[in-house]
C-alpha positions as CSV (number, residue, x, y, z in Angstrom):
1,M,9.3,20.4,0.6
2,S,10.0,20.7,-3.2
3,F,6.9,21.1,-5.5
4,N,8.7,20.4,-8.8
5,L,9.5,16.9,-7.1
6,L,6.1,16.8,-6.2
7,L,4.8,17.2,-9.7
8,Q,7.1,14.5,-10.8
9,S,5.6,12.7,-8.7
10,F,2.1,12.8,-9.2
11,I,3.2,11.7,-13.3
12,G,5.7,9.1,-12.0
13,I,2.8,7.5,-10.0
14,V,0.0,7.6,-12.4
15,K,1.6,4.9,-14.4
16,G,0.9,2.5,-11.4
17,I,-2.7,3.1,-11.2
18,P,-3.8,0.8,-13.8
19,A,-2.2,-1.9,-12.0
20,T,-4.0,-0.9,-9.1
21,L,-7.2,-0.8,-10.6
22,A,-6.7,-4.5,-12.2
23,L,-5.5,-5.4,-9.0
24,V,-8.7,-4.3,-7.2
25,S,-11.3,-4.7,-10.1
26,I,-10.6,-8.3,-11.0
27,S,-9.4,-9.4,-7.6
28,G,-12.7,-7.9,-6.2
29,L,-15.2,-9.5,-9.1
30,V,-13.4,-13.1,-8.4
31,G,-13.8,-12.5,-4.9
32,I,-17.6,-12.4,-5.5
33,I,-17.9,-15.5,-7.4
34,I,-15.9,-17.5,-4.7
35,A,-18.2,-15.6,-2.3
36,I,-21.2,-16.8,-3.7
37,L,-19.9,-20.3,-4.3
38,I,-18.8,-20.8,-0.8
39,N,-22.6,-20.7,0.1
40,V,-23.8,-22.1,-2.4
41,Y,-21.9,-25.8,-1.6
42,R,-22.2,-24.5,2.4
43,K,-25.2,-26.9,2.4
44,H,-23.1,-30.4,0.9
45,K,-21.5,-31.2,4.7
46,S,-18.5,-33.1,3.1
47,I,-17.2,-30.0,1.0
48,N,-18.3,-27.2,3.5
49,A,-15.7,-28.7,5.7
50,V,-13.1,-27.8,3.5
51,L,-15.1,-24.3,2.9
52,Q,-14.7,-23.8,6.5
53,V,-10.6,-24.2,6.6
54,Y,-10.5,-21.9,3.7
55,V,-12.3,-19.2,5.1
56,M,-10.9,-19.8,8.5
57,L,-7.3,-19.6,7.1
58,F,-7.8,-16.5,5.0
59,T,-9.0,-14.7,7.6
60,G,-7.2,-15.0,10.5
61,T,-4.2,-14.8,8.3
62,P,-2.1,-11.5,7.5
63,L,-2.9,-11.0,3.3
64,F,1.1,-10.4,3.7
65,L,2.0,-13.9,4.6
66,Q,-0.7,-14.8,2.0
67,L,0.9,-13.1,-0.7
68,F,4.4,-14.3,0.1
69,F,3.4,-17.8,0.6
70,I,1.4,-17.6,-3.0
71,Y,4.0,-15.8,-4.7
72,Y,7.1,-18.2,-3.5
73,G,5.4,-21.4,-2.7
74,L,3.0,-21.4,-5.9
75,G,5.6,-19.8,-8.1
76,N,8.3,-22.2,-6.9
77,L,5.6,-25.0,-7.6
78,V,5.1,-23.7,-11.7
79,S,8.5,-23.1,-12.2
80,S,10.3,-26.4,-10.5
81,T,7.5,-28.8,-12.2
82,N,6.9,-26.7,-15.7
83,I,3.7,-27.8,-14.9
84,L,2.5,-24.8,-17.5
85,Q,4.9,-25.8,-20.4
86,K,2.4,-27.0,-22.8
87,H,0.2,-23.6,-22.4
88,W,2.8,-21.1,-23.1
89,L,0.4,-18.0,-22.5
90,L,-0.6,-19.4,-18.8
91,A,2.8,-19.9,-18.7
92,E,3.8,-16.6,-19.7
93,L,1.2,-15.4,-17.3
94,F,3.0,-17.2,-14.4
95,R,6.2,-15.5,-14.4
96,T,4.4,-12.2,-13.6
97,S,4.1,-11.3,-10.0
98,F,0.9,-9.6,-10.7
99,I,-0.7,-13.0,-11.2
100,Y,0.3,-14.1,-7.6
101,A,-0.6,-11.0,-6.2
102,L,-3.9,-11.6,-8.0
103,I,-5.1,-15.1,-6.7
104,A,-3.8,-13.9,-3.3
105,M,-6.2,-11.0,-2.8
106,A,-9.1,-12.9,-4.9
107,L,-9.0,-15.5,-2.3
108,N,-8.8,-13.3,0.7
109,T,-12.0,-10.7,-0.5
110,G,-13.9,-14.3,-1.1
111,A,-13.1,-15.7,2.3
112,Y,-14.5,-12.4,3.8
113,G,-17.2,-11.7,1.5
114,S,-18.6,-15.1,2.3
115,G,-19.7,-13.7,5.6
116,I,-21.1,-10.8,3.6
117,I,-23.2,-12.8,1.0
118,K,-24.1,-14.7,3.8
119,A,-25.4,-11.8,6.0
120,A,-27.3,-10.6,3.4
121,I,-29.1,-13.7,2.6
122,S,-30.0,-14.4,6.1
123,A,-31.5,-10.9,6.0
124,I,-34.2,-11.7,3.8
125,P,-37.3,-13.1,5.1
126,E,-38.5,-16.8,5.2
127,G,-41.5,-16.0,4.4
128,Q,-40.8,-14.1,1.5
129,I,-39.4,-17.3,-0.5
130,E,-42.5,-19.7,1.2
131,A,-44.7,-17.1,-0.6
132,A,-42.8,-17.1,-4.1
133,R,-43.4,-21.0,-3.8
134,A,-46.9,-20.5,-3.2
135,L,-47.2,-18.6,-6.1
136,G,-46.1,-21.3,-7.9
137,L,-42.7,-19.3,-8.8
138,S,-39.7,-20.9,-9.9
139,R,-36.3,-21.4,-8.8
140,W,-34.9,-19.0,-10.9
141,Q,-37.9,-16.7,-10.7
142,T,-37.6,-16.9,-6.9
143,F,-33.9,-16.0,-7.2
144,R,-33.8,-13.4,-10.2
145,R,-37.4,-11.4,-8.5
146,I,-36.5,-11.9,-4.7
147,L,-33.3,-13.3,-3.4
148,F,-31.1,-11.5,-5.7
149,P,-32.6,-8.2,-5.6
150,Q,-32.4,-8.0,-1.9
151,A,-29.3,-9.7,-1.1
152,F,-27.6,-7.6,-3.6
153,Y,-28.9,-4.5,-2.0
154,Y,-28.5,-5.8,1.5
155,A,-24.9,-6.5,0.8
156,L,-23.7,-3.6,-1.3
157,P,-22.8,-1.5,1.6
158,S,-20.9,-3.6,3.4
159,Y,-19.0,-4.7,0.3
160,S,-18.5,-1.4,-0.8
161,N,-16.3,-1.2,2.6
162,E,-14.5,-4.6,1.6
163,L,-13.7,-2.8,-1.9
164,I,-12.2,0.1,0.5
165,L,-10.3,-2.3,1.8
166,L,-8.9,-4.0,-1.1
167,V,-7.7,-0.9,-2.4
168,K,-5.6,-0.2,0.4
169,A,-4.4,-4.1,0.8
170,S,-3.5,-3.6,-2.7
171,S,-0.6,-1.6,-1.8
172,L,1.0,-4.5,-0.4
173,A,1.1,-6.1,-3.7
174,S,4.4,-4.2,-4.4
175,V,6.2,-6.5,-1.7
176,I,6.5,-9.0,-4.5
177,T,7.2,-6.8,-6.8
178,V,4.1,-5.7,-8.5
179,M,4.4,-1.9,-10.0
180,D,1.2,-0.7,-8.8
181,I,0.7,3.0,-7.0
182,T,2.9,1.9,-3.9
183,G,5.7,0.5,-6.6
184,Y,6.2,3.3,-8.5
185,M,6.1,5.5,-5.0
186,Q,9.0,3.4,-3.7
187,Q,10.5,3.8,-6.8
188,I,10.5,7.8,-6.9
189,F,11.9,7.1,-3.5
190,S,14.9,4.8,-4.1
191,A,16.1,7.4,-6.8
192,T,15.7,10.9,-4.4
193,Y,15.7,9.8,-0.9
194,S,12.6,12.5,-0.6
195,F,9.8,10.4,1.5
196,Y,7.2,13.3,1.3
197,E,6.4,14.1,-2.1
198,P,5.8,10.7,-3.7
199,F,4.4,9.7,-0.2
200,I,1.7,12.5,-0.5
201,A,0.9,11.9,-4.4
202,A,0.5,8.0,-3.5
203,A,-1.9,9.2,-0.8
204,I,-4.0,11.3,-3.0
205,Y,-4.6,8.7,-5.9
206,Y,-5.6,6.0,-3.0
207,L,-8.0,8.5,-1.7
208,A,-9.9,9.6,-5.3
209,I,-9.8,5.8,-5.6
210,N,-11.8,5.5,-3.0
211,Y,-14.0,8.1,-2.9
212,S,-14.9,7.4,-6.4
213,I,-15.7,3.4,-5.3
214,I,-17.9,5.7,-2.3
215,L,-19.7,7.9,-5.3
216,L,-20.4,4.5,-7.2
217,V,-21.6,2.6,-4.4
218,K,-24.2,5.7,-3.6
219,K,-25.7,5.6,-6.8
220,L,-25.9,1.7,-6.9
221,S,-27.8,2.0,-3.9
222,K,-30.3,4.3,-5.1
223,K,-31.1,2.1,-8.5
224,A,-30.8,-1.4,-6.4
225,S,-33.7,0.8,-4.2
226,L,-35.7,1.5,-7.1
227,W,-35.0,-2.2,-8.7
228,L,-35.9,-4.0,-5.6
229,K,-39.4,-1.9,-5.2
230,Q,-39.6,-2.8,-8.8
231,S,-39.1,-6.2,-8.3
232,S,-41.3,-7.0,-5.2
233,M,-44.4,-5.4,-7.4
234,T,-43.9,-7.8,-10.3
235,A,-43.2,-10.6,-8.2
């Protein structure tokens, strides 16, 4: 193994970190919004049927296939119909493979996240909501002081695992030419025909990102626990 090439790999692959972090953070945020909306609209029977099909499709098929289907399917639709020709900014955005990877990952994590949110809400005792109504709290006050703090606290450990899985899954974006950590790793491999050095560098970067998420979630869990106690005292 060449330490010179290992150093060059670290320097070369670092250029892919912004793309990886952007993919994970944006798709993770959009995925949470999707997961919350799914749970909000579960009560509507007509919409719930569509949502169940969506969740089944995105949790029952590999992300690899979802990436290809959205990249080639949606990509061909956008390019062939000129549907975005009046909106130059969106047209430019949808010419990049990054946006298709983002859509696929957001839809995927949103489907998985819906189960996490549902379990977190189910963990809150019904008696607390009834007590809030008896005290005359509005729906917003009930949500802010009772539902949200507890659901956030219960969902946080599972969502941290989902984020770590999302970081790992982001490596698949390179198959549709997104230049993330794995994309630059493959570029170095193609140029040098040396596998170990770029692989080790990429693995260390992924480990650093994942353990940063674990440390961040631990801090958030402590704050959420304190917030939960304060909210229950002021409710």
